[in-house]
C-alpha positions in Angstrom: 2.4 23.3 -20.2 2.3 20.5 -17.6 0.8 18.1 -20.0 3.4 18.8 -22.7 6.3 18.5 -20.2 4.9 15.1 -19.0 4.4 13.8 -22.4 7.9 14.8 -23.6 9.5 13.2 -20.5 7.5 10.0 -21.0 8.5 9.9 -24.6 12.1 10.0 -23.6 11.8 7.4 -20.9 9.3 4.8 -22.0 8.0 2.8 -24.9 4.6 3.6 -26.4 1.8 1.1 -25.7 0.6 -0.3 -29.1 -2.6 -1.8 -27.7 -4.7 -0.4 -25.0 -4.5 -2.9 -22.1 -7.7 -4.1 -20.6 -8.0 -5.0 -16.9 -7.9 -8.7 -17.9 -4.8 -8.4 -20.2 -3.0 -6.2 -17.8 -3.2 -8.7 -15.0 -0.1 -10.8 -14.6 -0.9 -14.3 -15.8 1.1 -16.5 -13.4 3.5 -16.3 -10.4 6.6 -15.6 -12.6 4.7 -12.9 -14.5 3.5 -11.4 -11.2 7.1 -11.2 -9.9 8.3 -9.6 -13.1 5.4 -7.1 -12.9 6.4 -6.2 -9.3 10.0 -5.7 -10.2 9.1 -3.6 -13.4 6.9 -1.4 -11.1 9.8 -0.9 -8.7 12.1 0.1 -11.6 9.6 2.5 -13.1 8.9 4.2 -9.8 12.6 4.7 -9.3 12.7 6.2 -12.8 9.8 8.5 -11.9 11.7 9.5 -8.7 14.9 10.3 -10.4 13.0 12.3 -13.1 11.2 14.4 -10.5 7.8 12.9 -11.3 7.2 10.8 -8.2 4.6 11.8 -5.7 3.1 14.6 -7.8 0.5 15.5 -5.2 2.8 14.8 -2.2 4.0 18.0 -0.4 7.6 19.0 -1.2 8.6 18.6 2.4 7.9 14.9 2.1 9.9 14.6 -1.1 7.0 15.0 -3.6 6.4 17.4 -6.4 3.8 19.6 -4.5 1.4 19.5 -7.4 -2.4 19.4 -7.7 -4.8 16.5 -8.1 -5.5 17.8 -11.6 -1.8 17.5 -12.5 -1.8 13.9 -11.1 -4.8 13.1 -13.4 -3.0 14.6 -16.4 0.1 12.7 -15.8 -1.9 9.4 -15.4 -3.7 10.1 -18.6 -0.4 10.6 -20.5 1.3 7.7 -18.8 -1.5 5.3 -19.8 -0.3 5.6 -23.3 3.1 4.0 -22.4 4.1 0.4 -21.6 4.9 1.3 -17.9 3.2 1.0 -14.5 3.9 1.5 -10.8 0.5 -0.2 -10.0 1.9 -2.8 -7.6 3.1 0.1 -5.3 -0.3 1.8 -5.1 -1.1 0.8 -1.5 2.0 2.5 -0.3 2.0 5.6 -2.6 -1.7 6.3 -2.6 -2.8 5.1 0.8 0.0 4.6 3.3 1.9 7.7 2.3 -0.9 10.1 2.8 -1.8 8.4 6.1 1.7 8.7 7.5 1.8 12.4 6.4 -1.4 13.0 8.4 -0.8 10.7 11.4 2.7 9.4 11.5 5.5 10.5 13.8 8.5 12.3 12.3 10.5 9.1 12.8 7.9 7.1 10.9 7.7 9.6 8.1 11.5 9.7 7.8 11.8 5.9 7.7 9.1 5.1 5.3 8.1 8.0 2.9 11.4 8.1 1.0 11.6 4.4 0.2 8.0 4.5 -1.0 8.8 7.3 -3.5 11.9 5.5 -4.7 10.1 2.3 -5.3 12.2 0.5 -2.6 9.2 -0.6 -0.5 6.1 -2.4 -1.6 3.2 -2.2 0.9 0.2 -4.5 1.4 -3.0 -3.9 3.4 -3.8 -6.2 6.3 -7.3 -5.1 7.1 -9.9 -7.7 6.0 -10.5 -10.9 7.9 -12.5 -14.1 7.1 -15.2 -13.0 9.5 -14.9 -9.2 9.0 -14.5 -8.3 5.4 -16.7 -5.3 4.8 -17.4 -5.0 8.5 -13.9 -4.0 9.6 -14.8 -3.1 13.2 -15.8 -6.7 13.8 -12.1 -7.8 13.3 -10.7 -10.2 15.9 -6.9 -10.2 15.2 -5.4 -9.2 18.6 -2.2 -7.2 19.6 -1.2 -7.6 23.2 1.4 -5.3 24.7 4.5 -7.1 26.0 7.2 -4.7 27.1 8.4 -2.6 24.1 6.5 -4.8 21.6 2.9 -5.8 20.8 2.4 -9.6 20.1 0.0 -10.1 17.3 -2.1 -13.2 16.5 -4.7 -13.5 13.9 -5.6 -13.9 10.2 -6.1 -11.5 7.3 -7.4 -12.3 3.8 -7.8 -10.9 0.3 -4.4 -9.2 0.5 -3.0 -8.2 -2.9 0.8 -8.6 -3.4 1.4 -9.8 0.2 3.8 -12.5 -1.2 6.0 -9.6 -2.5 5.4 -6.9 0.2 8.1 -5.4 2.3 5.7 -3.8 4.7 2.0 -4.0 5.6 -0.5 -1.8 7.3 -2.3 -3.8 10.0 -5.4 -3.2 12.0 -5.6 -5.3 15.2 -7.6 -5.2 18.3 -5.9 -3.9 21.4 -9.1 -3.3 23.4 -11.9 -5.6 24.6 -13.5 -7.9 22.0 -16.8 -5.9 22.2 -15.2 -2.5 22.1 -15.8 -2.1 18.4 -14.0 0.7 16.6 -12.7 2.1 19.9 -10.5 -1.0 20.5 -8.7 -1.0 17.2 -5.1 0.1 16.7 -3.1 0.7 13.5 0.4 -0.8 13.0 3.2 -0.7 10.4 4.5 -4.3 10.1 7.7 -5.6 8.6 6.6 -8.5 6.4 9.8 -10.4 7.1 9.0 -10.6 10.8 9.0 -14.2 12.2 5.5 -15.6 12.6 4.1 -14.1 9.4 3.0 -16.7 6.8 1.6 -15.8 3.4 -0.6 -18.3 1.7 -1.8 -17.7 -1.9 -5.5 -18.0 -2.7 -5.3 -19.9 -6.0 -8.1 -19.7 -8.5 -9.2 -22.7 -10.6 -6.6 -21.6 -13.2 -3.8 -21.8 -10.6 -3.3 -18.1 -10.5 -3.1 -16.3 -7.2 -4.0 -12.7 -7.2 -4.9 -12.5 -3.5 -3.5 -14.0 -0.3 -4.3 -15.1 3.2 -1.9 -13.8 5.8 -1.5 -15.7 9.2 0.1 -13.9 12.1 1.3 -16.1 14.9 3.1 -14.4 17.9 4.3 -11.7 15.6 6.3 -9.1 17.6 5.7 -5.5 16.4 7.6 -2.7 18.1 5.4 -0.2 20.0 7.0 2.5 17.9 5.3 1.0 14.8 1.9 2.0 16.0 0.4 4.9 14.0 -1.7 7.2 16.2 -2.7 6.3 19.8 -3.6 2.9 21.1 -7.3 2.1 20.5 -7.6 5.0 18.0 -6.6 3.1 15.0 -10.0 3.5 13.4 -9.4 7.3 13.0 -6.2 6.5 11.2 -7.7 3.8 9.1 -10.4 6.3 7.9 -7.7 8.3 6.2 -6.3 5.2 4.5 -9.8 4.1 3.4 -10.7 7.5 2.2 -7.6 7.5 -0.1 -8.6 4.1 -1.3 -12.1 5.4 -2.2 -10.6 8.5 -3.9 -8.5 6.2 -6.1 -11.6 4.0 -6.9 -13.6 6.9 -8.2 -10.7 8.6 -9.9 -10.1 11.6 -7.7 -6.5 10.9 -6.7 
């Protein structure tokens, strides 16, 4: 019944895909194509929201459908046959959303979850650093408390869609440099904040699928911290677990 309903709705809203896209052909070919892809993803997510198909596994109290992972898989299988995607919004919908449901304050949930579901906010992940890629606890980006703000300085790398992102999830060190996981905090960062510079990492073809992000005296409100100071690694584990689930096809 669920599959039939999903298929009928998709038939009414989208165009059938005539050729199965491969990872290579589905990747936007240049800067203009990437921007068009992002805007198409936003529009499709809004369509999903208005049709009642956004956030299939999100609890209803957070605006979702309250469905099961199996239903999410079924919908994704059916959606793959149509020329639509919300892929550019994956970081927000699949990673940040569940993290805020688990760890966010009511104010953070109220501010961010709705715009995610409606396709209004695109998120990027500011975790990896040039010297701390797979070894995240070795990160050195710092956030120093200054009144009601934290002042952030550092560099992130391999950030997809940072040039289009409205918000970012940031890991920064608030403890001693040798405090490891215990000194890391987790922040929600408005990507339009002064001091944030996004530089594309261009391949030999001129295409830039990833970016470097430089943060220079970036002021982040203390209220944008998720979880307690120095306990960001616990929060990040939720985000990373959701990322792994997506990779192996469980969510």
